[in-house]
C-alpha positions as CSV (number, residue, x, y, z in Angstrom):
1,M,29.5,-20.9,-7.2
2,G,29.5,-23.3,-10.2
3,T,27.3,-24.5,-13.0
4,V,25.4,-27.7,-13.7
5,A,24.3,-28.3,-17.2
6,G,25.1,-24.7,-18.0
7,L,22.9,-23.4,-15.2
8,P,24.3,-21.4,-12.2
9,M,24.1,-23.0,-8.8
10,A,23.0,-21.1,-5.7
11,E,25.8,-19.6,-3.7
12,R,26.3,-20.3,0.0
13,A,26.8,-17.9,2.9
14,D,26.5,-17.8,6.7
15,D,22.9,-17.2,7.9
16,R,21.9,-15.5,11.1
17,D,22.3,-18.9,13.0
18,G,25.8,-19.4,11.7
19,L,24.8,-22.1,9.3
20,R,25.9,-22.3,5.7
21,L,22.8,-22.1,3.6
22,D,22.1,-21.5,-0.1
23,R,21.5,-17.9,-1.2
24,L,18.5,-17.9,-3.5
25,H,17.6,-15.0,-5.7
26,V,13.8,-14.7,-5.9
27,P,11.9,-12.0,-7.9
28,L,8.4,-10.9,-6.8
29,G,6.1,-9.1,-9.3
30,P,5.1,-7.4,-11.4
31,A,1.9,-9.3,-11.6
32,L,0.8,-11.3,-8.5
33,P,-2.6,-11.6,-6.8
34,E,-3.1,-8.9,-4.1
35,W,0.1,-7.1,-5.4
36,P,0.7,-3.4,-6.3
37,A,0.5,-3.3,-10.1
38,G,3.9,-3.0,-11.8
39,L,6.0,-3.4,-8.6
40,V,9.1,-5.7,-8.9
41,L,11.1,-6.8,-5.9
42,R,14.3,-8.8,-6.1
43,L,15.0,-10.7,-2.9
44,E,18.0,-12.6,-1.7
45,L,17.0,-15.5,0.6
46,Q,18.9,-17.7,2.9
47,G,16.5,-20.4,4.2
48,D,13.3,-18.5,4.9
49,V,14.9,-15.2,5.7
50,V,15.3,-12.2,3.4
51,Q,18.9,-11.1,3.5
52,R,18.7,-8.4,0.9
53,A,15.9,-6.7,-1.0
54,E,15.9,-4.3,-4.0
55,V,13.1,-2.5,-5.7
56,D,13.5,-2.6,-9.5
57,P,13.4,0.7,-11.2
58,V,9.8,1.5,-11.7
59,P,8.8,2.3,-15.4
60,T,6.9,5.6,-15.7
61,P,3.2,4.8,-16.1
62,S,1.9,5.6,-19.6
63,T,-1.6,6.9,-18.5
64,S,-2.1,10.5,-19.2
65,G,-4.7,11.4,-16.5
66,R,-4.1,12.2,-12.8
67,A,-3.3,9.4,-10.4
68,F,-6.8,8.0,-9.6
69,W,-6.6,7.8,-5.8
70,N,-5.0,11.3,-5.5
71,E,-7.2,13.0,-8.1
72,P,-9.4,15.2,-5.8
73,W,-6.3,16.6,-4.1
74,L,-4.5,17.2,-7.3
75,R,-7.5,19.0,-8.7
76,A,-7.6,21.2,-5.6
77,S,-3.9,21.9,-6.0
78,A,-4.6,23.2,-9.5
79,G,-7.2,25.6,-8.1
80,E,-10.4,23.6,-8.8
81,P,-13.1,23.6,-6.2
82,V,-13.2,20.2,-4.5
83,T,-15.5,19.5,-1.5
84,V,-14.3,17.8,1.7
85,G,-17.0,15.2,1.1
86,E,-15.7,14.4,-2.4
87,A,-12.2,13.9,-1.1
88,A,-13.4,11.9,1.9
89,R,-15.2,9.5,-0.5
90,R,-12.1,8.9,-2.4
91,Q,-10.0,8.6,0.7
92,C,-12.3,6.0,2.2
93,A,-12.5,4.0,-1.0
94,A,-8.7,4.1,-1.4
95,H,-8.1,2.7,2.1
96,L,-10.8,0.0,1.6
97,D,-9.0,-1.0,-1.6
98,S,-5.7,-1.3,0.3
99,L,-7.4,-3.0,3.2
100,G,-8.9,-5.6,0.8
101,R,-5.4,-6.4,-0.6
102,L,-3.9,-6.8,2.9
103,L,-6.8,-9.0,4.1
104,G,-6.5,-11.1,1.0
105,V,-2.8,-11.7,1.6
106,A,-3.6,-12.5,5.3
107,G,-6.1,-15.2,4.2
108,R,-9.2,-13.3,5.3
109,S,-11.0,-13.7,1.9
110,N,-14.5,-13.0,3.2
111,A,-13.5,-9.7,4.9
112,A,-11.5,-8.8,1.8
113,A,-14.6,-9.3,-0.4
114,R,-16.6,-7.1,2.0
115,A,-14.0,-4.3,1.9
116,R,-14.0,-4.4,-1.9
117,N,-17.8,-4.4,-2.1
118,A,-17.9,-1.3,0.1
119,R,-15.2,0.3,-2.0
120,D,-17.2,-0.2,-5.2
121,R,-20.4,1.2,-3.5
122,L,-18.4,4.3,-2.5
123,L,-17.1,4.8,-6.0
124,G,-20.5,4.2,-7.4
125,G,-21.9,7.1,-5.4
126,A,-23.8,5.3,-2.6
127,G,-25.1,7.5,0.2
128,R,-23.9,7.5,3.8
129,D,-27.1,5.8,5.0
130,E,-26.3,2.8,2.9
131,L,-22.5,2.8,3.5
132,V,-22.3,3.1,7.2
133,P,-24.2,-0.2,7.9
134,R,-21.8,-1.9,5.4
135,I,-18.5,-0.5,6.6
136,R,-18.7,0.1,10.4
137,P,-19.5,-3.5,11.3
138,L,-16.5,-4.6,9.2
139,V,-14.2,-2.1,10.9
140,R,-15.4,-3.2,14.4
141,R,-14.9,-6.9,13.5
142,L,-11.4,-6.3,12.3
143,R,-10.5,-4.2,15.4
144,R,-11.7,-7.1,17.6
145,S,-10.0,-9.9,15.7
146,W,-7.3,-11.3,18.0
147,T,-6.3,-13.9,15.3
148,L,-5.6,-11.1,12.8
149,R,-3.7,-9.1,15.4
150,W,-1.6,-12.2,16.3
151,L,-0.9,-12.9,12.6
152,V,0.5,-9.4,11.7
153,A,1.6,-7.7,15.0
154,G,5.3,-7.1,15.0
155,V,5.8,-7.8,11.3
156,G,7.5,-5.1,9.3
157,A,8.2,-2.8,12.2
158,Q,10.0,0.5,11.9
159,A,10.2,3.4,14.3
160,G,9.5,6.8,12.7
161,G,9.4,7.9,9.1
162,P,6.6,7.5,6.6
163,V,5.9,3.9,7.6
164,D,6.1,4.2,11.4
165,G,4.9,1.1,13.3
166,D,4.2,-2.5,12.1
167,V,1.7,-4.1,9.8
168,Y,-0.9,-4.2,12.5
169,S,-0.5,-0.5,13.4
170,R,-0.8,0.4,9.7
171,L,-4.0,-1.7,9.4
172,I,-5.4,0.2,12.4
173,A,-4.4,3.5,10.9
174,W,-6.4,2.6,7.8
175,L,-9.4,1.7,9.9
176,D,-9.2,5.0,11.7
177,A,-9.0,6.9,8.4
178,I,-12.0,5.0,7.0
179,E,-14.2,5.8,10.0
180,H,-13.1,9.5,9.9
181,A,-13.8,9.7,6.2
182,L,-17.3,8.2,6.7
183,D,-18.1,11.1,9.0
184,D,-17.1,13.6,6.3
185,L,-18.9,12.2,3.3
186,D,-21.7,14.8,3.4
187,D,-19.4,17.8,4.1
188,V,-19.9,20.4,1.3
189,G,-17.1,22.7,2.5
190,L,-14.1,23.1,0.2
191,L,-10.7,21.5,0.7
192,P,-8.1,24.0,2.0
193,D,-5.2,25.0,-0.2
194,R,-2.7,23.4,2.1
195,P,-1.9,20.8,3.3
196,L,-3.2,18.4,0.7
197,T,-3.0,14.9,2.1
198,G,-4.2,12.0,0.0
199,P,-4.5,8.3,1.0
200,R,-0.8,7.7,1.1
201,G,0.5,11.1,2.3
202,R,1.1,14.7,1.2
203,V,0.6,15.2,-2.6
204,D,1.7,18.9,-2.6
205,T,5.4,18.5,-1.8
206,G,6.7,17.7,-5.2
207,T,7.6,14.1,-4.2
208,P,4.9,11.4,-4.5
209,P,4.1,9.8,-1.2
210,S,4.5,6.3,-2.7
211,Q,8.2,7.1,-3.5
212,A,8.8,7.2,0.3
213,L,7.0,3.9,0.7
214,L,9.2,2.3,-2.0
215,D,12.3,3.7,-0.5
216,A,11.4,2.1,2.9
217,L,10.6,-1.3,1.5
218,P,14.2,-2.8,1.4
219,G,14.9,-1.9,5.0
220,L,11.6,-3.4,6.2
221,L,12.1,-6.6,4.2
222,E,15.7,-7.3,5.2
223,G,15.7,-9.8,8.1
224,A,12.0,-10.6,7.7
225,E,10.8,-14.1,7.0
226,F,9.8,-14.8,3.4
227,A,6.3,-15.7,4.5
228,C,5.9,-12.1,5.9
229,A,7.3,-10.3,2.8
230,R,3.9,-10.0,1.1
231,L,2.2,-8.8,4.3
232,I,4.8,-6.0,4.6
233,V,4.3,-5.0,1.0
234,A,0.5,-5.1,1.3
235,S,0.6,-2.9,4.5
236,L,2.3,-0.2,2.5
237,D,0.5,-0.7,-0.8
238,P,2.5,1.9,-2.9
239,D,0.6,3.3,-5.9
240,L,3.0,3.3,-8.8
241,D,0.7,5.6,-10.8
242,E,1.8,8.4,-8.5
243,L,5.3,8.3,-10.1
244,A,4.3,9.6,-13.5
245,P,5.4,13.3,-13.8
246,Q,1.9,14.4,-14.9
247,H,0.5,13.1,-11.7
248,L,2.4,15.6,-9.6
249,P,1.2,19.1,-8.8
250,G,2.6,21.3,-11.6
251,G,3.9,18.2,-13.5
252,H,3.6,17.7,-17.2
253,G,3.2,14.6,-19.3
254,H,5.2,13.9,-22.4
255,G,4.0,12.6,-25.7
């Protein structure tokens, strides 16, 4: 490795085909379209293949309230009465938000816009009679899309753990959860004390579910093609707001 005009040159190393290629260091984030807010990844590339990936230390969010997407379950963990329907509404909106991000990265801008529109209607308090005709046709269309399946199947695959499967299976899991939540929108029963499972996993274990997603990212990215990196990140969609201490059950914020 040397310098030209005082600037460091790329190093060389063997790639998976035995060729000597430049190793390029590429940061992604913290502000990109269709990107988890605040996330910074540092990738080491050879050709179009990610050889190494690191997640930058995540700064503690400064917001003082509960993490928005987990708020109903965190309220329930504090002993407040929260209905199943209220939690289902937030769950459905959260998955539509993540779905819109993944579809945007995949180049499905029209479907992404429909997912975001449905998310906004949910958060605005629209009733089930209005929501079902908006959401179920979108879910059916995505399930039947062979081009979408061809694009993301096999990408970011892992067996077991919090991110079991590939990008396509995680997409299907979101669609399943969206349909299930639609069925529960009018349920006036109260959430049980345990388990408390938000959009990204259990919120009552002391460890935010997005931490497990961040921990899994380097392993999923290493060996993947650079063009697939953003699809993998979007299929996990970690919520960095969960990492603030005051967003955990029993946690306390600091002035």
